[in-house]
TIKOL-172646 format. One record per residue: residue in three letters; x, y, z of N, C-alpha, C, O in turn. Coordinates in nm, 4 decimals. Atoms other than C-alpha are relative to their C-alpha. Layout:
N
<site resn="ALA" n_u="X" n_v="Y" n_w="Z" ca_u="X" ca_v="Y" ca_w="Z" c_u="X" c_v="Y" c_w="Z" o_u="X" o_v="Y" o_w="Z"/>
...
END
This chain:
71
<site resn="MET" n_u="0.0486" n_v="-0.0799" n_w="-0.1141" ca_u="8.4471" ca_v="12.0852" ca_w="16.4402" c_u="-0.0180" c_v="0.1502" c_w="-0.0482" o_u="0.0731" o_v="0.2151" o_w="-0.0998"/>
<site resn="SER" n_u="0.0275" n_v="-0.1370" n_w="0.0297" ca_u="8.2809" ca_v="12.4170" ca_w="16.3837" c_u="0.0251" c_v="0.0845" c_w="0.1253" o_u="-0.0242" o_v="0.0537" o_w="0.2338"/>
<site resn="VAL" n_u="-0.0353" n_v="-0.0746" n_w="-0.1208" ca_u="8.4197" ca_v="12.6840" ca_w="16.6116" c_u="-0.0796" c_v="0.1266" c_w="-0.0195" o_u="-0.0860" o_v="0.1846" o_w="-0.1280"/>
<site resn="GLU" n_u="0.0813" n_v="-0.1254" n_w="-0.0044" ca_u="8.1935" ca_v="12.9794" ca_w="16.7156" c_u="0.0957" c_v="0.1106" c_w="0.0488" o_u="0.0955" o_v="0.2217" o_w="-0.0041"/>
<site resn="VAL" n_u="-0.0861" n_v="-0.1048" n_w="-0.0696" ca_u="8.4559" ca_v="13.1626" ca_w="16.9344" c_u="0.1434" c_v="-0.0519" c_w="0.0034" o_u="0.1698" o_v="-0.1655" o_w="0.0427"/>
<site resn="SER" n_u="-0.1478" n_v="0.0285" n_w="-0.0213" ca_u="8.8391" ca_v="13.1695" ca_w="16.9164" c_u="0.0564" c_v="0.1098" c_w="0.0932" o_u="0.0373" o_v="0.2294" o_w="0.0714"/>
<site resn="ILE" n_u="-0.0534" n_v="-0.0963" n_w="-0.0921" ca_u="9.0192" ca_v="13.3281" ca_w="17.2064" c_u="0.1541" c_v="-0.0291" c_w="-0.0220" o_u="0.1987" o_v="-0.1429" o_w="-0.0079"/>
<site resn="ILE" n_u="-0.1389" n_v="0.0065" n_w="0.0189" ca_u="9.3953" ca_v="13.4054" ca_w="17.1286" c_u="0.0663" c_v="0.0641" c_w="0.1254" o_u="0.0370" o_v="0.1766" o_w="0.1658"/>
<site resn="VAL" n_u="-0.0698" n_v="-0.0488" n_w="-0.1177" ca_u="9.6256" ca_v="13.4345" ca_w="17.4309" c_u="0.1526" c_v="0.0012" c_w="-0.0283" o_u="0.2179" o_v="-0.1032" o_w="-0.0279"/>
<site resn="PRO" n_u="-0.1450" n_v="-0.0112" n_w="0.0124" ca_u="9.9758" ca_v="13.5645" ca_w="17.3664" c_u="0.0692" c_v="-0.0283" c_w="0.1366" o_u="0.0226" o_v="0.0257" o_w="0.2369"/>
<site resn="CYS" n_u="-0.0745" n_v="0.0353" n_w="-0.1158" ca_u="10.2179" ca_v="13.4270" ca_w="17.6276" c_u="0.1484" c_v="0.0306" c_w="-0.0065" o_u="0.2206" o_v="-0.0127" o_w="-0.0963"/>
<site resn="TYR" n_u="-0.1509" n_v="-0.0307" n_w="-0.0181" ca_u="10.5565" ca_v="13.5600" ca_w="17.7323" c_u="0.0251" c_v="0.0126" c_w="0.1494" o_u="-0.0228" o_v="0.1018" o_w="0.2195"/>
<site resn="ASN" n_u="-0.0492" n_v="0.0059" n_w="-0.1339" ca_u="10.7108" ca_v="13.4686" ca_w="18.0580" c_u="-0.1063" c_v="0.0143" c_w="0.1030" o_u="-0.0921" o_v="0.0927" o_w="0.1969"/>
<site resn="CYS" n_u="0.1192" n_v="-0.0208" n_w="-0.0798" ca_u="10.3743" ca_v="13.4266" ca_w="18.2250" c_u="-0.0297" c_v="-0.1329" c_w="0.0825" o_u="-0.1445" o_v="-0.1696" o_w="0.1074"/>
<site resn="GLN" n_u="0.0255" n_v="0.1209" n_w="-0.0826" ca_u="10.4230" ca_v="13.1104" ca_w="18.4266" c_u="-0.0711" c_v="0.0140" c_w="0.1365" o_u="-0.1312" o_v="-0.0775" o_w="0.1927"/>
<site resn="ASP" n_u="0.0743" n_v="-0.0232" n_w="-0.1335" ca_u="10.2918" ca_v="13.2714" ca_w="18.7420" c_u="-0.1569" c_v="0.0363" c_w="-0.0205" o_u="-0.2387" o_v="0.0353" o_w="0.0715"/>
<site resn="THR" n_u="0.1376" n_v="-0.0570" n_w="0.0163" ca_u="9.9703" ca_v="13.3943" ca_w="18.5808" c_u="-0.0801" c_v="-0.0930" c_w="-0.1009" o_u="-0.2031" o_v="-0.0889" o_w="-0.0977"/>
<site resn="ILE" n_u="0.0684" n_v="0.0621" n_w="0.1046" ca_u="9.8846" ca_v="13.1590" ca_w="18.2895" c_u="-0.1081" c_v="-0.0876" c_w="0.0393" o_u="-0.2142" o_v="-0.0864" o_w="-0.0232"/>
<site resn="LYS" n_u="0.1032" n_v="0.0931" n_w="-0.0547" ca_u="9.6938" ca_v="12.8982" ca_w="18.4883" c_u="-0.1282" c_v="0.0748" c_w="0.0344" o_u="-0.2390" o_v="0.0397" o_w="-0.0061"/>
<site resn="GLU" n_u="0.1192" n_v="-0.0771" n_w="-0.0377" ca_u="9.4695" ca_v="13.1563" ca_w="18.6384" c_u="-0.0682" c_v="0.0625" c_w="-0.1240" o_u="-0.1911" o_v="0.0693" o_w="-0.1237"/>
<site resn="CYS" n_u="0.0517" n_v="-0.0618" n_w="0.1175" ca_u="9.4145" ca_v="13.3235" ca_w="18.2987" c_u="-0.0790" c_v="-0.1197" c_w="-0.0664" o_u="-0.1996" o_v="-0.1075" o_w="-0.0880"/>
<site resn="TYR" n_u="0.0673" n_v="0.1155" n_w="0.0707" ca_u="9.3293" ca_v="12.9845" ca_w="18.1326" c_u="-0.1256" c_v="-0.0443" c_w="0.0718" o_u="-0.2280" o_v="-0.0647" o_w="0.0067"/>
<site resn="ASN" n_u="0.1177" n_v="0.0444" n_w="-0.0798" ca_u="9.0889" ca_v="12.8815" ca_w="18.4040" c_u="-0.1059" c_v="0.1060" c_w="-0.0027" o_u="-0.2243" o_v="0.0732" o_w="-0.0111"/>
<site resn="SER" n_u="0.1044" n_v="-0.1017" n_w="0.0027" ca_u="8.9172" ca_v="13.2215" ca_w="18.4056" c_u="-0.0671" c_v="0.0020" c_w="-0.1426" o_u="-0.1887" o_v="0.0209" o_w="-0.1475"/>
<site resn="ILE" n_u="0.0489" n_v="0.0087" n_w="0.1343" ca_u="8.8724" ca_v="13.1965" ca_w="18.0128" c_u="-0.1059" c_v="-0.1096" c_w="-0.0037" o_u="-0.2190" o_v="-0.0909" o_w="-0.0487"/>
<site resn="LYS" n_u="0.0985" n_v="0.1146" n_w="0.0061" ca_u="8.7123" ca_v="12.8545" ca_w="18.0542" c_u="-0.1231" c_v="0.0254" c_w="0.0820" o_u="-0.2326" o_v="-0.0076" o_w="0.0364"/>
<site resn="GLN" n_u="0.1286" n_v="-0.0289" n_w="-0.0766" ca_u="8.4706" ca_v="12.9626" ca_w="18.3255" c_u="-0.0804" c_v="0.1080" c_w="-0.0740" o_u="-0.2030" o_v="0.0969" o_w="-0.0768"/>
<site resn="SER" n_u="0.0667" n_v="-0.0989" n_w="0.0678" ca_u="8.3832" ca_v="13.2716" ca_w="18.1243" c_u="-0.0759" c_v="-0.0381" c_w="-0.1179" o_u="-0.1881" o_v="0.0065" o_w="-0.1419"/>
<site resn="ILE" n_u="0.0582" n_v="0.0407" n_w="0.1262" ca_u="8.3174" ca_v="13.1018" ca_w="17.7996" c_u="-0.0791" c_v="-0.1373" c_w="0.0041" o_u="-0.1230" o_v="-0.1906" o_w="-0.0979"/>
<site resn="ASN" n_u="0.0478" n_v="0.1322" n_w="-0.0029" ca_u="8.1767" ca_v="12.7813" ca_w="17.9309" c_u="-0.1465" c_v="-0.0106" c_w="-0.0550" o_u="-0.1860" o_v="-0.1220" o_w="-0.0892"/>
<site resn="SER" n_u="0.1234" n_v="0.0095" n_w="0.0683" ca_u="7.8233" ca_v="12.8700" ca_w="17.7968" c_u="0.0062" c_v="-0.0107" c_w="-0.1519" o_u="-0.0923" o_v="-0.0492" o_w="-0.2149"/>
<site resn="VAL" n_u="-0.0100" n_v="0.0120" n_w="0.1470" ca_u="7.9493" ca_v="12.8793" ca_w="17.4407" c_u="0.0304" c_v="-0.1463" c_w="-0.0364" o_u="0.1271" o_v="-0.2015" o_w="0.0160"/>
<site resn="LEU" n_u="-0.0117" n_v="0.1374" n_w="0.0244" ca_u="7.9154" ca_v="12.5326" ca_w="17.2951" c_u="0.1220" c_v="-0.0269" c_w="-0.0871" o_u="0.1768" o_v="-0.1361" o_w="-0.0724"/>
<site resn="SER" n_u="-0.1112" n_v="0.0358" n_w="0.0747" ca_u="8.1970" ca_v="12.5541" ca_w="17.0462" c_u="0.1011" c_v="0.1129" c_w="0.0045" o_u="0.0758" o_v="0.2208" o_w="-0.0491"/>
<site resn="TYR" n_u="-0.1005" n_v="-0.0976" n_w="-0.0138" ca_u="8.5086" ca_v="12.7422" ca_w="17.1255" c_u="0.1457" c_v="-0.0687" c_w="-0.0052" o_u="0.1629" o_v="-0.1892" o_w="0.0130"/>
<site resn="GLU" n_u="-0.1313" n_v="0.0422" n_w="-0.0166" ca_u="8.8817" ca_v="12.7182" ca_w="17.1113" c_u="0.0896" c_v="0.1023" c_w="0.0708" o_u="0.0622" o_v="0.2218" o_w="0.0602"/>
<site resn="ILE" n_u="-0.0967" n_v="-0.0893" n_w="-0.0650" ca_u="9.1649" ca_v="12.8726" ca_w="17.3128" c_u="0.1383" c_v="-0.0234" c_w="-0.0782" o_u="0.1902" o_v="-0.1345" o_w="-0.0883"/>
<site resn="ILE" n_u="-0.1336" n_v="0.0037" n_w="0.0708" ca_u="9.4831" ca_v="12.9480" ca_w="17.1167" c_u="0.1021" c_v="0.0576" c_w="0.0881" o_u="0.0918" o_v="0.1751" o_w="0.1232"/>
<site resn="LEU" n_u="-0.1089" n_v="-0.0569" n_w="-0.0890" ca_u="9.7891" ca_v="12.9912" ca_w="17.3312" c_u="0.1227" c_v="0.0103" c_w="-0.0887" o_u="0.1661" o_v="-0.0885" o_w="-0.1480"/>
<site resn="ILE" n_u="-0.1212" n_v="-0.0275" n_w="0.0856" ca_u="10.0864" ca_v="13.1440" ca_w="17.1485" c_u="0.1174" c_v="0.0445" c_w="0.0910" o_u="0.1160" o_v="0.1521" o_w="0.1508"/>
<site resn="ASN" n_u="-0.1173" n_v="-0.0342" n_w="-0.0782" ca_u="10.4222" ca_v="13.1340" ca_w="17.3244" c_u="0.1039" c_v="0.0808" c_w="-0.0809" o_u="0.1622" o_v="0.0294" o_w="-0.1763"/>
<site resn="ASP" n_u="-0.0811" n_v="-0.0922" n_w="0.0731" ca_u="10.6292" ca_v="13.4331" ca_w="17.2095" c_u="0.1417" c_v="0.0033" c_w="0.0533" o_u="0.1952" o_v="0.1062" o_w="0.0946"/>
<site resn="GLY" n_u="-0.1330" n_v="0.0108" n_w="-0.0360" ca_u="10.9627" ca_v="13.3028" ca_w="17.2949" c_u="0.0301" c_v="0.0004" c_w="0.1603" o_u="0.1367" o_v="0.0434" o_w="0.2042"/>
<site resn="SER" n_u="-0.0159" n_v="-0.0017" n_w="-0.1492" ca_u="10.9234" ca_v="13.2622" ca_w="17.6733" c_u="0.1294" c_v="-0.0650" c_w="0.0437" o_u="0.1760" o_v="-0.1618" o_w="-0.0163"/>
<site resn="THR" n_u="-0.1227" n_v="0.0716" n_w="-0.0643" ca_u="11.2328" ca_v="13.1807" ca_w="17.8873" c_u="-0.0291" c_v="-0.0585" c_w="0.1249" o_u="0.0598" o_v="-0.1138" o_w="0.1897"/>
<site resn="ASP" n_u="0.0378" n_v="0.0801" n_w="-0.1249" ca_u="11.0433" ca_v="13.0497" ca_w="18.1790" c_u="-0.0757" c_v="-0.1260" c_w="-0.0443" o_u="-0.0651" o_v="-0.1689" o_w="-0.1592"/>
<site resn="SER" n_u="0.0711" n_v="0.1259" n_w="0.0294" ca_u="10.8231" ca_v="12.7418" ca_w="18.1949" c_u="-0.1432" c_v="0.0230" c_w="-0.0576" o_u="-0.2258" o_v="-0.0683" o_w="-0.0585"/>
<site resn="SER" n_u="0.1306" n_v="-0.0291" n_w="0.0616" ca_u="10.5230" ca_v="12.9158" ca_w="18.0289" c_u="-0.0411" c_v="-0.0996" c_w="-0.1048" o_u="-0.1553" o_v="-0.1453" o_w="-0.1083"/>
<site resn="GLY" n_u="0.0244" n_v="0.0851" n_w="0.1174" ca_u="10.5582" ca_v="12.6956" ca_w="17.7153" c_u="-0.0413" c_v="-0.1426" c_w="0.0496" o_u="-0.1319" o_v="-0.2051" o_w="-0.0055"/>
<site resn="ILE" n_u="0.0340" n_v="0.1365" n_w="-0.0553" ca_u="10.5502" ca_v="12.3703" ca_w="17.9217" c_u="-0.1371" c_v="-0.0078" c_w="0.0533" o_u="-0.2101" o_v="-0.1042" o_w="0.0300"/>
<site resn="ILE" n_u="0.1316" n_v="-0.0109" n_w="-0.0615" ca_u="10.2444" ca_v="12.4802" ca_w="18.1120" c_u="-0.1042" c_v="0.0028" c_w="-0.1150" o_u="-0.2006" o_v="-0.0735" o_w="-0.1075"/>
<site resn="CYS" n_u="0.0878" n_v="-0.0135" n_w="0.1130" ca_u="10.0656" ca_v="12.5772" ca_w="17.7817" c_u="-0.0128" c_v="-0.1365" c_w="-0.0722" o_u="-0.1230" o_v="-0.1803" o_w="-0.1050"/>
<site resn="GLN" n_u="0.0083" n_v="0.1386" n_w="0.0659" ca_u="10.1555" ca_v="12.2391" ca_w="17.6210" c_u="-0.0768" c_v="-0.0987" c_w="0.0828" o_u="-0.1406" o_v="-0.1879" o_w="0.0269"/>
<site resn="GLU" n_u="0.0795" n_v="0.0923" n_w="-0.0882" ca_u="10.0021" ca_v="12.0591" ca_w="17.9159" c_u="-0.1477" c_v="0.0319" c_w="-0.0171" o_u="-0.2308" o_v="-0.0588" o_w="-0.0236"/>
<site resn="PHE" n_u="0.1411" n_v="-0.0354" n_w="0.0280" ca_u="9.6809" ca_v="12.2527" ca_w="17.8635" c_u="-0.0536" c_v="-0.0585" c_w="-0.1345" o_u="-0.1649" o_v="-0.1104" o_w="-0.1426"/>
<site resn="ALA" n_u="0.0434" n_v="0.0494" n_w="0.1364" ca_u="9.6692" ca_v="12.1563" ca_w="17.4888" c_u="-0.0053" c_v="-0.1457" c_w="-0.0006" o_u="-0.0865" o_v="-0.1993" o_w="-0.0759"/>
<site resn="GLU" n_u="-0.0006" n_v="0.1473" n_w="-0.0089" ca_u="9.7423" ca_v="11.7899" ca_w="17.5731" c_u="-0.1239" c_v="-0.0506" c_w="0.0825" o_u="-0.1698" o_v="-0.1628" o_w="0.0616"/>
<site resn="TYR" n_u="0.1106" n_v="0.0449" n_w="-0.0826" ca_u="9.4604" ca_v="11.7699" ca_w="17.8221" c_u="-0.1449" c_v="0.0385" c_w="-0.0559" o_u="-0.2447" o_v="-0.0313" o_w="-0.0379"/>
<site resn="ASP" n_u="0.1290" n_v="-0.0439" n_w="0.0424" ca_u="9.1888" ca_v="11.9743" ca_w="17.6526" c_u="0.0061" c_v="0.0185" c_w="-0.1591" o_u="0.0870" o_v="0.0964" o_w="-0.2095"/>
<site resn="ASN" n_u="-0.0108" n_v="-0.0085" n_w="0.1403" ca_u="9.1231" ca_v="11.9314" ca_w="17.2827" c_u="-0.0578" c_v="0.1291" c_w="-0.0652" o_u="-0.0550" o_v="0.1470" o_w="-0.1870"/>
<site resn="ARG" n_u="0.0505" n_v="-0.1314" n_w="0.0405" ca_u="8.9651" ca_v="12.2760" ca_w="17.2612" c_u="0.1134" c_v="0.0970" c_w="0.0073" o_u="0.0936" o_v="0.2089" o_w="-0.0399"/>
<site resn="CYS" n_u="-0.1097" n_v="-0.0807" n_w="-0.0092" ca_u="9.3086" ca_v="12.4250" ca_w="17.3325" c_u="0.1063" c_v="-0.0457" c_w="-0.0924" o_u="0.1398" o_v="-0.1637" o_w="-0.1031"/>
<site resn="ARG" n_u="-0.1018" n_v="0.0184" n_w="0.0960" ca_u="9.5725" ca_v="12.4674" ca_w="17.0723" c_u="0.1283" c_v="0.0788" c_w="0.0357" o_u="0.1117" o_v="0.1919" o_w="0.0813"/>
<site resn="TYR" n_u="-0.1171" n_v="-0.0610" n_w="-0.0441" ca_u="9.9411" ca_v="12.5615" ca_w="17.1370" c_u="0.0932" c_v="0.0234" c_w="-0.1182" o_u="0.1068" o_v="-0.0645" o_w="-0.2034"/>
<site resn="PHE" n_u="-0.0964" n_v="-0.0378" n_w="0.1004" ca_u="10.1935" ca_v="12.7357" ca_w="16.9112" c_u="0.1175" c_v="0.0681" c_w="0.0672" o_u="0.1017" o_v="0.1308" o_w="0.1719"/>
<site resn="GLU" n_u="-0.1136" n_v="-0.0702" n_w="-0.0426" ca_u="10.5438" ca_v="12.8619" ca_w="16.9609" c_u="0.0602" c_v="0.0787" c_w="-0.1140" o_u="0.0599" o_v="0.0368" o_w="-0.2298"/>
<site resn="LYS" n_u="-0.0782" n_v="-0.0910" n_w="0.1037" ca_u="10.7315" ca_v="13.1424" ca_w="16.7790" c_u="0.1127" c_v="0.0679" c_w="0.0679" o_u="0.1105" o_v="0.0838" o_w="0.1900"/>
<site resn="GLU" n_u="-0.1143" n_v="-0.0838" n_w="-0.0567" ca_u="11.0542" ca_v="13.3338" ca_w="16.8321" c_u="-0.0606" c_v="0.1276" c_w="0.0474" o_u="-0.1643" o_v="0.1714" o_w="-0.0021"/>
<site resn="ASN" n_u="0.0557" n_v="-0.1172" n_w="-0.0531" ca_u="11.0073" ca_v="13.6425" ca_w="17.0356" c_u="0.0069" c_v="0.1061" c_w="-0.1060" o_u="0.1064" o_v="0.1277" o_w="-0.1751"/>
<site resn="GLY" n_u="0.0088" n_v="-0.1033" n_w="0.1011" ca_u="10.8818" ca_v="13.9216" ca_w="16.8210" c_u="0.0158" c_v="0.1383" c_w="0.0582" o_u="0.0109" o_v="0.2344" o_w="-0.0186"/>
<site resn="GLY" n_u="-0.0277" n_v="-0.1255" n_w="-0.0591" ca_u="10.9443" ca_v="14.2041" ca_w="17.0707" c_u="-0.1324" c_v="0.0730" c_w="0.0226" o_u="-0.1332" o_v="0.1851" o_w="0.0733"/>
END
C-alpha cells in the first residue's frame, strides 16, 4: 500500500473527544485516495486506548500504538 498522507494523532485521556476527532479527520481527508491515521496512546488512564484499538480493528487505514506517558 502506497500512502500519500499520514495523520498522527497523539492521544492522552481523550475518551470524550477521540470519536469526534477521528470522524472529523475521515470526513476531511476522504478525497485523498491513500491515507493512514496513526493513533498514539501516550499512557492514557481512561478508555482512550480501547476506543482507538476499536478504530484500528475496524478500519485498515488506521494504526494504533501505545507508549508510556512521556509528559
